[in-house]
N, C-alpha and C positions, 0 to 999 in steps of 0.2 A: 118115287117117294123117298125122302130122306129118313134119317134115323131119329128115334125119340131120345129124350134125355136119359131114360132108363137104359136104353141100348148103348148110348155113348159112354155111360158110367161103366158098364160092363166091358166095353172095348178098352177103356182106360186101364182097368185092372188086368185084363187078359193079356194085352200087349205089353203092359209093364212087366208082367211075369215072364212072358216069352222073351222080351228084351233082356231081362236079367239072366235068364237061362243062356241066351246067346253070348252075353258078355262073359259069364262064368266059363262057358265052354271054350271060347276063344282064349281067355286068359289062362285056362288050364293047359291048353295046347302049347301056348307060347312059353309059359313059365314052368311047365311040368309039375304044377301043384295047384290045388284048389284054393281059390280066394274069392270072397264076396266082393265083386267089383262095383257094387252099388253104394250110394251114399247112405242108404238106410240099412238097418239090421234085417228087416223083413226081406223076403225074396221078391222085391219089386224095384223096378227102375222107372220112376215117374216120367223121366224125359222121353222114354220110348212110348209110354202111354199117351202123353200129351201130343207127341208128334203124330201118332196113329189117329187120334181123335181129330186133329187138325186136317189130316188127310180126308177123313170121313166127312167133315163139314165143308171144307173149302174146295175139295176136288171131286165131290160127289157127281156134279154135273159134267165132269170130264171123263167119266168112266168108260164112255164109248170111243174116246179118242186117246189111244195109248200114247202117242207122241207127247201131247200136251199134259197128259196125266203123269208121264215120266218126268217131263220138264218141271211141272208144278211140284212134284215130290222132291226134286232136287232143291228147288228154291225154298220151300217150306222147311225142309230138313236143315239146309244151311242156316236159316234164321234161328231155329231152335238150338242147333249145335253151338252157334256163336253166343247166343244169349246164355245158355247153360254154362258154357265154358267161362264166359265173362263173369257171371255171378259167382261161380265157385272160386274163380281166381281172386275176386275181391274179398271173399270170405276168408280164404286160406292164405292169401297173398302168394299163391303158387299155382301153376298150371296143373290140372289133374291129368291131362294128356297133352302131348306135344309132338306134332308131326313136322317140326321145323326142318328136320333133316331130309324131308322129301322135296323133290324138285317143284312140283306143282302143288303148293299148299297156301293156305291163307292164315297168317298169324299163328301158325301151329295148331289151329283149331280143327281144320279139316283139309282134306286133299281131294283131288279129282276122283280118285278111286272110291273114296267114301261117298262122294256125291252120286256117283254112278250106282253104287249099291243102294243108296237111299231112294233114287229114282225108281229102281226096280222094286224096292220094298213098297213104294206107294202104289205101283201097279198091282203087286201081290195083295196088299191090304184091301184096296177098294174093289178090285175085280174078283178076287178069290177068297181072301181071308175073311172079310166081313160076311159074305153070304154063308160060309160054312159056320162061323161063330153064331150067326143069327139062328140058323137051324138048330144048333145045339142049345142055344139060350131059350128057344121057344119050348123046349122039353122041360124046362124048369118052371114050376108054378110061380106066377108073378109075386105072390105074397112072400114066399120063401126067398125069392130073388132079392126083394127089397130089404128083407131082414139081413141077408148075407152082405148086401152092399153097405148097409148101415154099419155092420160090424167091421167090415174091411176099411171103411173110411175112418172109423174111430181108431182102429189099430194103426192105420197109416199116420194119422195126425199125432197120436201119442208117440210113435216111433220118431217122427220128424221133430217133435218137440224135444225129445231126449237127445237126438243127434245135434240139434242146434244149440241146446244148452251146453252140451259137452264142448262143442266147437267154440262157443263164446268164452267159456271158462279157459279153454286151451289157449285161445288168442290172448286173453288177459294175462296169463302167466308168461306167455312168450314175449309179450311187450315188456313185462317187468325184467325178463332175463336177457334182453338185448345187450350185447356187448359183454355178457358174463358167461363163463364156461361152466356148464352144469351137465351132469350126466342124466341118462334117462330115468334112473331110479329116483333121484331127487325131485325131478319134475313130477313123476307119477305120485310120489308121496305128498307133494303139495297139492296137486289137483284133487287127490282124495279118493273118492269111493270106487267100488269095484265096477259099477256100470260105466263110469267115466273111463277107467283104464281099459275096459273091454272094448268099448267103442273106438277109443283112440288107437289101440293096438291093431284092431281090425283094419281101420283106415290106413294105418302105416304099412301093414302087410300088403294090402291091395295096391297102395300107391306109395312106394318108397320115398318119392320126392317130397312127401308131406311130413317126413320126420322133422322134429323140431330143430335139430342141429342144422339141417339143410335150410330150413326156413330162416333161422337166425342168421346163417351165413349169407343167404341171399339178401336179407334186409340190410346187413352190415355193408354189403357192396353197393347198395342203392344210395345215391346222393340225395340228401334231403332238398326238397324244393320249397322255398319260402315264398308264400303268396304275398305280394306287396300291393297288388291292385285288386279291385273288386272283380269277381267272376273271371279270374285269370285261367286260361286254358279251357279245355272242354269239360266244364263242371256243370252242376245242376243249375246254378244261377244263370250261367251263360246260355244253356239250352232253354231255360224258361223264357228269357228275353228274346231269343231267336224264335221261339214258338209264337210269342205275342206279335213280334214284328212281321214274321212270315205269314201269320194269319191275316194281318191287316194288308200287307202288300199283295198277297195272293188274291184276296178279294178284289182289291182295286184293279190289279192287272187283268184278272178274268172279266171284270165288269167292262173295262175298256175294250178288251178283245171281243166280247159279245156285241158291243156297240158297233165296232168296226165291221165285223163279219155278218151281223144280223140286221143292223140298221136301226136298232132301238135299245134303250136302256132297260136292264133287268137286274134284279137282285141276284147276287151270287154268294150271299152270306150263308153260313151254316147255322147261325144263331139268330134268335128273335130280337136280340138287342145288340146293335153295333155291326159295323162292316167287318166281320171276321170270318174267314174260311178255315175251319178246323182242319180240313184235309191238307191245306197248304201249310198250316202251322206245324202239324205233326211231320209233314214231309220234310220241312226244313230241319227239324230236330233230328229225324232219322238219317237224313243225308249227312248231317254233320257228325253224328255218332259213328256211322259206319265208314265214312270216307275221310274223316278229319285227319287221320294219320297218313293218308295218301294224297293230301292236298298239294304236295310238291311233285307228284308223279305227272306224267305227260297227259295231255288233254284226251288222247284216244283211250287211255286206261280209264280215266274218270267217266268219259262218255259211255263206255261199255258197261261199267258198273252201274252208272246212273240209269241206263236203259233197262237193265235187268231188275234192279231194285225198285225203280219207279213203276214198271209194269206190274211187278208182283204186288207192290203196295196198293196200286189203284184197283187191281183185281180183288184183293182181300177187302178193301174198303167197300167195294160194290156189294160183295157177298154179305158183309156185316150189316150194311144199310138195309138190305132186303130181309135179313134174318131178324134184326132187332126192331126196325121201324116199319117193316112190311111195305116198303116203297122202293122204287127204282129212281135214283137221282140223276143218272145219266145213261144213255143208251147209244152205243156206237154200231148198232146193227146195220146201218146204212153206209158205213165206211168200210172199204175193202180191208182184208187181212185183220178182221176182228175176231175176238175169242168170246163167244157167248154174248156179244154186245157190251161186255164189261171193259175190255181194253182193245186197243188196235195198234198196229205196228207204227203208224205215223206218230201217234201221241206217245208211244214208248220212246221214240227218237226225241220227242220234245223233252221227255224226262231226262234223257242223256244230255241234251244241250243245257237244260236247266241246272243239272249237276255241275257241269263245267263252269257256267256263269256264276253259280252260287259259290263254289269253292275257290275259284280263281279271282273273282271280283267282288261280289257282294259280301261274302262272309268276312274277308279280312277287314273291310271297311266297317261293317256292323260290329265285329268283334272289338275293334279299337274304340269305337264309340261307347260300347257297353262297359268296357273296362275303365272308362273315364268317369263313370258314376261313382260318387263318393262312397267309400266302404261303410261309413256309419249309417247311411240311409238306404243303401242298395238292398240289403237283405230284407228289411222291413217293407220297402216298397214292392219288392218281388213277391213276397208272401201275400200282401194285400191284393195284388193283381191276380195271383194264382187263385185266391179265395173267390174273388169276383168272377173270374172266368169259369171256375167250377160251378158256381151258382147259375151263371148264364147258360152253361152247357146242360146242367140238370133241368132247368126250366124249359129250355128249347127241346130237349129230348122228350119230356113229359107232354109238352104242347103238341109235338108232332105225332106221338103215339096216340094221343087223344084225337087228333085230326084224322089219323088212319082209322081209328075205331068208329068215328062218325061216318066215314065213307062206307063202312061195313054195316051201318045202321044201328050201332050200339048206342043206347041211351045212357045219359049220365046217371050214375046210381050212388054217388057220394059227393061230399063237399068239394073235394079236390077237382073232380071232373066238372062240376058245375062252375067252379072258378076258372078252369081252363076254357070251357065253352064261352064264358062271358068275356074273358080278356084276350083269347086267341081264337076268334071265329074263323070259319073257312076263308072268308075274304082276306083276312090278314095273313093267314098261313100261305095262301096261294100267291100273295104278293111277295112274301119272303122266299118261298120255294116254288118259283113258277115252272120249273122243269120236273118237279117230283111227280111220279105216277104211282098211286097206291095200287099194289098188286091185289088180285082177287082173293088170294088166301094168305092170311097173316103167317109170317115165319114159314115159308114154303119148304125149306130144307129140314127144319127140325120142328116137329109138332108137339106142342104142349099136351100133356096127358090130362 
């Protein structure tokens, strides 16, 4: 049995605290002095908590297979480390950590050694840490536990708001001071209040590279890039269009593939309106985000990265589909070398091939076509398409959840459910999702209380 939301919330805070303690201890040993290495003022590092919770959700069913549990921990940790580092870098315009000097590293965000530690941490969290924490948690009365959680979340959000407010004000003044020599005291006086100075100084003590003179110098060395075309580079508009096109092409390719291999036509769409496969749309976007800067590397490198990323992505999508919608949308149990029926080695290789084809052939062509869209109409058209797709995804999600509820014998008890029953009956849903199988128990890994 999986964990409840109440237990996962406690996991988040407990592992956030343990991660903060670990970071402080390592920093103290290396720098011979105490420093709060977290983004927040409170003794919590949410990145560790989020990673541990993702271990508990996505790797729960692998707890008896140490090898795949270890491997899954490496993949999930790599994802969260890259995302966290990328976000912080965009906020501060500077890396919070940099492992570029190591031989086996990825963009300075992580190294092979860190990944091995993360894999071992996943084994420790799922097999040993969670059971111990659960036994301790069950000693705490549920009512008191919920009050404490509410207080912790409130304090965490307030602390996060303060840090972000300081950061935004800090960036505003740094942008004003670009190209001008100013000392620390003048900047502090302009930024103002004691809380701002305290938070800023703490961050600078923990991460010396975040000092404003270093940030200003780094910005001065950057060459400004003037965008002369719509969606130039790997930007939001480019990714949005790649998502739309990838969703359409993915649905068409998969439909033709099923016709050739199975001998009949079937819907492979993820949505109730239109031939769009959301899985393929997000896959095109993610492959572009993670592998865009490596598009000039050799095919073997892209194939390897695509195989790993594609397999992890498909596994996570399978778990989310079962958690959120209470259904299994694909099952590879009958194919050799599968993992829980969610992924298999052959299709992971297909992901690798798709990555090479996408980055070497399809992406350059589509990128050039997208950049030819007039700049005056491109943003407006993009946002209209985003809005329509969001509505389509929302309706499709509600319709499928209602379809799952009907399979469990739940009668409609409000106007929305009556509307869904009328416009999206079982016959229509089975036509749109012919391979979907509703599981016996809704959200089998996490049970609503």
